[in-house]
N, C-alpha and C positions, 0 to 999 in steps of 0.2 A: 235342524239338529245342531249345527255348529253354533248358532246363536243361543240355543238353549244351554249348551255346555258352557259357553262363555259367561252367560248371565247367572246360572245357578250352580253348576257343579264346581267350576273352578273357584269362585268366591267362597263356596261352602267348604271346600278342601282347605283353602288358605285360612279361613276362620277357625276351623277345627284344629289345624296345626298351631295357630297363634294361641288359642285357648289352652292347648296341651302344654305349649312352651311356657306360658306365664305361670300355670299351675305347678308344673314340675320345677321350674326355676325358683319360684317362691317357696315351695315345700323344701327344696334342698337347702336354701339359705336360711330357712326358718330353723334349721338344726345347727346353724353356725352361731355361737354366742358372740355378741358384740363386745369388744374389749372395754367399753365404757360402763357396761353393766346396767344401762338404763332401759326402761321399757319404751315401746314405741310412743306411748302417750307422753312419757317424760321427755323424749327427744323432741316431739312436736311442741311441747310447752317451752322447752329451752329455746327452740328456734323462733317461736312466736314472741317470747319475751325479749329476745335479743334484738328483735326488729320493732319493739315498742307496741306489739299487738297484744297487750295484757288482757284486753277485754274479750278476745276471741276464745270461746269455750271449746273444750275437747270432750266429745261424748263417745261412749261405746255404742256401736250399732251391731245388731245380730247379723249372722251370715259369714260366709267366707269370701274374701276379696270384695267386700261390700263397702270399702273405704271410699269416702267422698268428702268434698267441701260444699257446704250449702251457702251460696251467696246471698240468699234471701235473709237467712238468720245470722249470717257471718259466723258459721260454726264449722268445726272440723269433726268429722265422724269416722271412727276407726273400728274395724272389725276386732273381735276378741283376740285373735292371734297377733294382731298388730298392737292393739291397745295394751295387752298384758305381756306380750313377748319381749324378750331381751336379745333378739337376734339381729343379724344383718338385714333380713327381710323386713322386720318390724321397723328398724331405723329408716330404711330406704322408703318404705311406703308412707310412714308417718311424716317424714320430711317432704315427700312429694305432695301430700295433701295440703301441708302448710304452704307449699309453693303456690298453690291456688289462692290462699289467703293473702300472700304477698302480692300476687298479681292484682287482686282486688284492691288492696291498700294503695298500690302504686298506679292504679288505673291503666293497667296493661291493655293496649288497644284491642288485641284479639279477644281478650277475656271480656271486655266491655261489649264488643260486637256480638260475641256468642250469647252473652246474657240478654242483650237486647233482642236477639233473634228468638230466644226460647219460647215466648208466648205464641209467636207465629208458627213455630215448628210444632209445638204441642197441638195447636188447632189443625194444622195441615195433616199431621200424622193420624188424627182421628177420622178425617173425612175423605182423604184422597182415594182410598180404596172403594168407598161408596160410589164416587163419581166414575171410577174405572169400571166397576162391575155394571153400574147403571148404563154407562156408555156402550159397553159391549153387548149387553142383552137388549137394550132398546135401540141399538144401532144409531146412537147420537154421537157423532164425532166431536161435537163441542164439549160433551161431558168428559171424553177421553183426554181432550186437550187440557181441560181444567185439572184433571187428575194428574197428568204429567207435570203441569206447572206447580201444583201443590207438592208433589213428590220431589221436584227439583229444589224446593226450599229445604227439605229434609237432607238432601244430598249436600247442599251448600253448608248446612250445619255440621255435617260429618267432616267436611274439609276444613272448616274454621276450627274445629276441635283439635286437629292435628298440631298446629303451632302452639295452642294453649297447653296441651299435654307435654309436648317436647320442652317448652319453656319452663313448665313446672318442675320437670325432672332436672333441667339444667340448674334452676334455682336451688333445688334440694341438694344436689351434689356440691354446689358452691357453699351452701350454708353448713353442711356437714363437715366440709373441709376447713372452712374459715373458723368454725367453732371448735375444731379439734375433736370432733365426735367420731371421725372415721380415720383410721390409720392407713398408711400406704398399702398394707397387706389386705385391708378390708375393702379398699376402693373397687377392686375388681368385682367383688360380690354385689356391692351396691349398684354398680353399672349394669351387671347382668340382670338384676331384678327389674330395674327401671327400663332397660332396653327391651326385655321380654314383654313388659306391660305395654310399651308403646306399639308393639306389633299388633295388639288387639285393636287399637284405633286405626292403624293402617289397613288392617283386614276389613274393618267395618266400612271404611271409606271406599275401598276397592269394590266391595260388595254393593254398596249404594250406587256407585257410578255404573257398574255393570248392569244393574237392574234398570237404571234410567235409560241406558243405551238400548236395552232390550225393549222397553216400552216405546221408545222412539222408533225402533225398527218396526214394531207392530203397527204403530200409527202410520208410518210411511207406507207399509204394505197395504193398509186400508185405503 
């Protein structure tokens, strides 16, 4: 019972708290107008151009908090609230996604490592559960071992993601400050939005490692 609580309930509670925090922090600062009067898309364009990345496009993507950088197409994708918004949240998130473009352009080591891992992670994520279920029902320990090994790849990916996201936020804050896009009175709002977003990745990593330990304990008991 204790193992179950550690592996499922605790990470789930942390994850729900992290999601609530990022949504509430984003919504609160979405109501705070940025003094520069620019949209999130305009802020992103300003930062990209200031760093010589004129060829990187900025596109609107549907959904809420669906913002991301696509390394395959070298493009920044912003949700409607960020793309059109003229708020502290819009500026913070827009600059954060451009932070990934800067990582790509400067060959940031963890960004390159995560990108190189992605095909293996995508493959492992699709089949590890099949090996786990097959190993349990067919009583084949080797299948369970393969499942745990494949899942470990996904766990490693979660942890590699942490420095990538933290560094992107660091770059975002520096760019906003250096370009004069955020005043001293607005820096706190930007920090709160980016810090809240980082907790979702921390929660994901904790949940992944908890699940891995749970599967390892099951394997050990077998």
